[in-house]
N, C-alpha and C positions, 0 to 999 in steps of 0.2 A: 732483758731489761736490767740491771741490778738492782733490786728493791730497797726502796728507801725506808730507812731505821731509825731509831730517834738519836739523833747526836749522841746520846748519853750512852746509848748500848754498847756495852763492853762482852756480850757473849751470847751466842744463841745455841739453841738445841734444834737438833735434829733426826731424825727417825725413819725408819723403816721397817716394812712387814717382811717375815723370814715365812718359811713356808708353811708352818705353823700359826703363823699370825701372830704373830707374840713381836713387839716392838724393839727394835735394835736402833742403837742410837749412841751421839756422844754431844757435848758440850765442846765448843768449839769459840776460840777467841774472833772478835769482830774483822781483825786483820784475816787471821787465816780462812774468813769467809768470802770475804771480799775476793780471795786471791783465788777463790777456786770455786766461788759459785757457777761459774762457766764453764772449767775444763772438769769439772767434779772433784772427787777427795778421794786418795788412798782407802781403799777398806779392805782386810781381812775377810776373805771371800769361804772361811771357815763358818760364818754365819750361815752360810747354806751346804754346809757339811756335816753340819753335826745337829742333837736332834732337840726336844725343847730342854731337857735337860744339860744340855752344852757336852756330850756324849758323840764324839768321831763316828760317824758312819762307817761301817765295813765294805759295803757293798757300793759306795758313792762310786759315780766315775766324773762325773760333774770339777770336783774338785777331791784331795782328799788325800793322804801322806805321800802318794805317789805324784802328785803336783807340788807339794811344798805350801799349800796354801796362802799361792802370792794374793798380793791385795789387785782390787779391783774397782774402776771407778765407778763409784757412788754418786749420781747427781739429784740436788737439790730442786725440786718444784719451787720456783719462788711464789706462782700464783697459791701457794696452801700456807700463805705468810696465815699467822692467827698468835695469838700473845694467850701464855698459862697464868690464868690467874691466881692458882695457889702458888704462886711462884715468882711473885712480885712482878707479873706482867712480863719475863721472860720471851721473846721473840722464840716461833715456834715454825718448825717447816718440817714437811713429809719429800722423802726421796728416793728413787728408785734406780733400778739401774738399766736405765733406758738409754738407748745411745742414739744421737742424732742421726747416725747411719742405716738404723734401722736393728743393727745387729747386737741386741739385748742380750740379757743373759738368763738363759730358757729358765732357770729357778725361779727367776723373780715375779711373785706374783703379782704385784702393781705393774709391774710392766706388760705382764699378758692379760691384764683387763684392759690396759691400756690400750693394746691392741684390739682386743674385741670392740673396741668402743669407734675406734676409728672401722672397723668392716660394718658395722651401724650404720655410722654415719656417711660412708659412701652407697649406703643402701638407701640413702633417704629419709632416716628414723633419727629420731631423738628421742631416747633411753633416759625413762624416770624411774626410779626404783629407791626406796627405802628397807632399811633393816629392822627385827625389834628385835629385843633381848630378853628371857627371862634368866634371873641370878640368885641364888642363895648368899645372905649375907651372915655372917656371923658376929660375935664379940670376943675376936681372938687378935692375935699379932702375927708376923712371921715367925716370932719366938716360941709362942705356944704353942702354935702348930707340931714344928719339932718335937718338944718336949713333952706333948702328947702322944705324938704319932701318929697324928690326925685322927685319932678318936676321942669320944665324949665332947666333941664342940658345942660351944655354947650360943645357940642362934640368937639373931639381932633379937629376934622376938617369939614367942611360942604360942603354938596353937596353928588351928589352919583357918585363916582369915584372910581369904581372896578377895578383893576390891574392898577390901575393911575402911574405913575411914577414922577406927579407933588406933587400929596399929601404929598407920604414919605419925599420928602426933603423937607416941612415944618417944621416937626420936622424929621431931621436928627440925631440926636444925642440920640433919644431913639430910633430910628429905629435900629442904629448901635449898643445901649447898648444891644437892644434885642437879637439883632444875637450876638455878641460876648460875654457877659454876659453867654447867656443860653447855650454855646457852652461851657466856660470855666467851667459852671454848670454840664457838662458831659448830657449836652440837645440839642446834634448839631440838628442844622437841614438842611432841604432840601429845605427849601424856605418861603418866607414870603412877603404879598403881603396884598393891601388894596384890601377890597372886596367893595360889591354894598351897598353904606348906609355910613352916615358920621358918619368918625371915626371910620372905623370897619375894622378890621385886620383878617386875614388869615396863619396860619403857619402850614406846613408840617413837625411835629417832622422823622430824621432818625429813620428808621424801625430796631427790635431787637429782641432779644428773648423774647419768651411772658412777664417773670416776669417783666425784665427789660425794657421793652417797658411801660408797665402801672408804671413801676414807674417813667418815665420822664414822662408818661404823666401829672400823678397825681402832679407832682412835679412842671411840666410847668406852671400849673394854677397859685400854688403858686407865684412862681420868678417871673411871667411874671405881678402880682398884688405889687410885693414888687420893682422890677424896674418900674413900674410905678410909685408908689411914691416918688421915688428919683427925679423924672420928675412934679411932681405938677399934675397927672396923676393918674385917678383910673379905671381899667379894670373891663367888668361885663362878666362873661360866662353864663349870663342868656340866656336860649332857647329864648325867645320871648320879650326882652325888651320894643317894642313899635309895637301897633298892624299896624301901619302904614310901619314898614320896614322889611325887611326879618329878619326871624330868625338865629340862630349862630348854626352850626354843629360840630359834635364832630364823625364825619364818622372814622371808623375800618378798617383798611386793616390786610388782614391777609393771611399765606400760608402756609403750610406743606411742612418738608424737609425731607429728610433722613438725620439722625444721626449725617452723616458725612459733613453735607449741602454743599453738591458738585449735588444735582440732587434736583429740584423744583416737589415733587410728583405731585404739581395739573397740570403741563402741560404735554401734548403728540402731539406732531406733528402729528403723524398720524391719529387724530381725527379730522374730518371735521371744528368742533368747537375750537378746540386745548383745548378741556378739558378731564383731564384724567379722569377715571370711580371712581376715588378715589375723586376728586374735586366735582363732580355729585354727590356723597355717602354725601358728607360734606356741601353740597348747599341744598341739600334736608333736612338735617336734620337742617338745620337754618331756613328754612321755616317753617319746620314741628312745632318747639318749640317757634317760635320767639310770639307766642299769649303766650302760658304760661310762659315766660318772660322776655315780653314789659316792667314791672315797672325797671327791672336790665337796661334796654336801656334810659327809659324816666322814670325818678324819682321823679319828682317836678309835683305839679300841673300844672308851668308854661310848662312845658314839649310839653304838648299836644296844646298848642297853636302856637307851630311851627308846628306840625302834622296835616297840614290843606291843602288843595287842591289847587296846582299851587304857593306853596310857596318854592320851592327847597328841599321841605321832601316828604319822601312818606307817604299814607293813604290807601294801599292796600298790599296783601300780595305776593309780583311780583318779580321777576328776569328779567335781561337782558345783552347781552353784550353791554358796553359801555351805558348804557341810564340811565340820569339822575333822570327819573321818577320814578324808582320802586325803593324797599325796598335794595333789591342787586344786586348789579352791577359786572361784571365779567370786567375784564382788562387780555385781552390774548395776548400781541404782541409779546409777545417770551419770554424764559423759567423764564431771569432773573427778568422779571415783573408780570407775568400770578400772578395775586391772586383777591382775593373776598372782594369787599369792600360793608360792612354791613352802610346803609346811615340811618338808622333807628334812632342811639343815636346821642342827641342833647350836645351842648357843657355844660351843665350843668350837664351831665352823672359823674358818680362815676368809673374813665376809669378801677379800679380792677375787679368792677363789670360787666360793658359793656364788659370788654376783657372777664372777666371770662363765660358770659351767651354765648358771639359767640363762645368761643372755644369749651365749654362744649357739647352746640349746635351740631355744627361740627362733633367733636368723637360721638354722640348721632349718627349720620345718617351713621357714618362709619361702628359705632358697629353692628347698625340694617341694614345694606346693604341698605338703604332706595333710593327707585327710583326715579330721577327727572322726576314725573309726571305729572309734570305745567310746561307749556310749555315756551319758553321765550316771555316775552313781545314785538309786536313788535307797536313804537310808542308808545302813551301816558298811562303811565302807571296808572294815575290816576280814568282811564278809566274802566279799566281792573279788576275787582271785582269778576272775576269769581272764583279765590282762596281764598276769602276772604276780609276783611281790620281789618285793626288796629282800636282796640277800641278807642274810642275819649274823654276818658278822665282817670283818675289815679286811680279813685275809681271802674270803670269798669275793668280796667286793674289788680288794686291788687285783684279785686274779683277773677278773674280767677286763677291766681298764686293760692292764698291760697288754692283753692282745687282743686289745679294740684297734681294728682300722679308723673307726669313725673318732673315738678319742683323739689319735695321731689327726684326722685332720681336722678335727675341731682346735685344738691346743699344739701342734708341731711334734714330732719324735721328741726332741729335746727335753724337752715339758713332760712329757708324762714316761721317760723312761728315767730323770730324774723324781718325777713325784713319786712313781710307782714303786721306785728305790727306796725311798725314804718309809712308804707306808709298810713295804715289805720287813723292813727295819724294826717299824713299831709292833709286828706281829710277834717279830723274835724274841724282842726283849719282855713283851708280856709273857710267852709261851715260854721261856724257862723261869718262869716265878712257880714260886710255890704259897698259895695264898690261905687265910686263913680259915675261908671254905671246907680247903681241901684238909687242915688240921681236924679240923671238928669233925668232921667227915672218917676220915680214914685213920686217925693217929692210931686209935686204941682198938677199935674193933676190926678191922681188917688180918 
C-alpha cells in the first residue's frame, strides 16, 4: 500500500546500494513518487556498469556500451520509510531491483539478500544479524583531500586512545550527533567508542532481522559521512588506510531463531560447549564456503592489506570460542547472546553482500548437515594453518570464486559472473598503477 506521508511533504529521497555498497539515488517530487511507487522508477543501469569512481567496466556482460545503458525499473521498499533528521526530516526510502515475478536484476545486492532471506524462512528460521564498524575520522573536507592529494591528513584527534573517555570529550557535539541522529534515522547503536589509532571510532549497531540489519549497516556508513560533513569531518571506511595503523573491521554477528523469535536455535545448555548441533552445521558451512565467497567479504584491493598476521584480522580458516585471532568467533555466554561472529569482513565490505554470504554459507552447512570436523583453535589462530589460509589478494580470491560451482549454487550464475567481472576490473585498475613505493624503491637505484 502507498505509505502515508505528511500532507506537507513535497519531495522524498530514495537510494539503493550498488555492487560496491555505495548508495546511489535521487530526490523526486511527491507526484512522481505517488505515480511510480507500485510500478517502479526507471533508473539508468549504468549504476551496475561502472565502478566506485564512475568508470565504465570494459568486461561486464550484464550492461555496457553494447546495451546502450537502458533504464531498469527500481522499486522502492515502502517498509523502509524513515526521515533524515539532518535534512529537515525529509522522507527517505531504500530501493532495490527486485521484481514481483522474481526475475530480479542479478547484480542487485539487496535483491540477492532478499532471496537468501526467503530461503532461510522457508527452512523455518528467523535470522538475526548485526554488523559493527570501525572507521577513521579526519579534520578535512572533500576539497582539502583533493588539494593535499590524500597525504598529510589531520586526524580528528592524535594518539593511540582505544576505549578512551578523554578523546570523545574533545568532540562531544560530533559524538552526540552520531548517537542521537543515527538513532533518529532508525539506526540505533548499542555502543560507540574510540579504537586504537588517531581519530578512529567503533560502533555496534543493534541487531535486527537480517534484511533490516543489512539496511541499517549500509545506511550507517553513508549517514556517518553525512553527519561528519556537518562538523567539518571526513570519515573513511577503508579497510586499511595506513600501513602503520590497525585496519578497520566490519564484523558480522549472526544467529538463527525459531519463527516466533522465542528460542535461539544456536544455544544448547546441555552441550559442553553450549553450541547446538544446528549451530555446528551452520559454522561448518561458513568454514567450508569461506574460500569460495571471500570477495563478498573482502571486495577491494585494500581489503587484503588488513588481512595480515597480527593486525586483529584473520588469516586462517579457523574458529574458536571467544578468540579474536580466528576467522569465526563463537560467543555463547547465554541463550540471548549466543551468536557467531564472522571476523573476516572489513569496514569496506558491502553489507548486503557480506551478510548474504554469511547467511547462505551457514544455511549450506545446515542443508548438507556438514560436520564441524575442524577442532576449535586454542591460542594463536595465525599459527594454525591446518585447515588452510585466506587468499592473499583480490586476484587470487576472485579466481577461486569465478570458477566455484559452490558459489554459483549459492548465488546463481548471473550474480557470480557479474560480481567476479567487477572484481577482475578492480584488480586490473590497480595493476596498471605506479605506486609511490615503487618510485621510492626503484627510481634511482635500479
